[in-house]
C-alpha positions as CSV (number, residue, x, y, z in Angstrom):
1,M,-3.7,-1.0,-3.9
2,L,-1.2,1.0,-1.9
3,N,1.4,-1.3,-0.6
4,D,3.7,-0.1,2.2
5,G,5.0,-3.6,3.0
6,A,3.4,-3.4,6.4
7,Y,0.0,-3.3,8.0
8,G,-0.7,0.3,7.0
9,A,-1.9,2.5,9.9
10,E,-0.9,0.0,12.5
11,I,2.8,0.4,11.8
12,H,2.5,4.2,12.3
13,K,0.6,3.8,15.6
14,L,3.2,1.4,16.9
15,R,6.0,3.8,16.0
16,S,4.2,6.7,17.6
17,D,3.7,4.8,20.8
18,G,7.4,3.7,20.8
19,I,6.5,0.0,20.4
20,D,8.6,-2.4,18.2
21,D,7.1,-2.5,14.8
22,T,8.7,-5.7,13.4
23,G,5.5,-7.7,13.8
24,A,3.7,-5.3,11.6
25,I,6.2,-5.5,8.7
26,F,5.8,-8.3,6.2
27,G,7.4,-7.1,3.0
28,R,6.0,-6.2,-0.4
29,T,3.9,-9.1,-1.4
30,D,3.5,-9.4,-5.2
31,L,-0.1,-8.5,-5.4
32,A,0.0,-8.1,-9.2
33,A,1.0,-11.8,-9.4
34,I,-1.9,-12.8,-7.2
35,A,-4.3,-10.7,-9.4
36,K,-2.9,-12.5,-12.5
37,G,-3.6,-15.9,-10.8
38,F,-7.2,-14.9,-10.7
39,G,-7.3,-14.0,-14.4
40,L,-7.0,-10.2,-13.9
41,R,-4.4,-7.9,-15.2
42,G,-1.8,-6.8,-12.7
43,A,1.2,-4.5,-12.4
44,N,3.7,-3.6,-9.7
45,V,4.1,0.2,-9.7
46,A,7.3,1.6,-8.1
47,E,7.7,4.7,-10.3
48,L,5.3,7.5,-11.3
49,A,6.3,7.1,-15.0
50,Q,4.5,3.7,-15.0
51,F,1.1,5.3,-14.6
52,K,0.6,6.8,-18.1
53,P,1.1,3.5,-20.0
54,L,-1.0,1.7,-17.3
55,F,-3.9,4.1,-17.7
56,A,-3.7,3.9,-21.5
57,A,-3.7,0.1,-21.5
58,H,-6.5,0.0,-19.0
59,A,-8.6,2.4,-21.1
60,A,-8.1,0.3,-24.2
61,Q,-9.5,-2.9,-22.7
62,D,-12.4,-4.0,-20.5
63,V,-10.7,-6.2,-17.9
64,A,-10.3,-5.5,-14.2
65,E,-6.8,-5.1,-13.0
66,V,-4.8,-4.6,-9.8
67,W,-2.0,-2.1,-9.5
68,N,0.3,-2.9,-6.6
69,I,1.5,0.6,-5.9
70,H,4.6,0.7,-3.7
71,V,4.5,3.6,-1.2
72,S,6.8,4.5,1.7
73,D,6.1,3.1,5.2
74,R,7.6,6.3,6.6
75,V,4.9,8.7,5.2
76,V,2.0,9.0,7.6
77,S,-1.4,10.1,6.1
78,P,-3.0,13.2,7.5
79,H,-5.9,11.2,8.9
80,T,-3.6,8.8,10.8
81,R,-1.4,11.7,12.0
82,R,-4.5,13.5,13.5
83,G,-5.3,10.4,15.5
84,M,-1.8,9.9,16.9
85,G,-1.0,10.9,20.5
86,R,-4.6,10.6,21.7
87,G,-3.8,7.7,24.0
88,H,-3.1,4.0,23.6
89,G,-5.4,2.0,21.4
90,R,-7.0,4.9,19.6
91,M,-6.4,6.4,16.2
């Protein structure tokens, strides 16, 4: 899961429209801990170096897992960027 600590595209739309984004920001929930609560493997990923051992461990077992991948809330996807500026309520 890509975790920007906010409601994804909504935060970018609010910012592009000049609207206060504080209601769309909730922080980085520990999604790995939630996965573990359901009996899955889980990891919080904040650095690229974590991927190699995570992939190796995943390939060595047969259990579903959730990777809580921390991404910036300041980087706008190309898809979202294309939809910005087309008027209120549209993306």
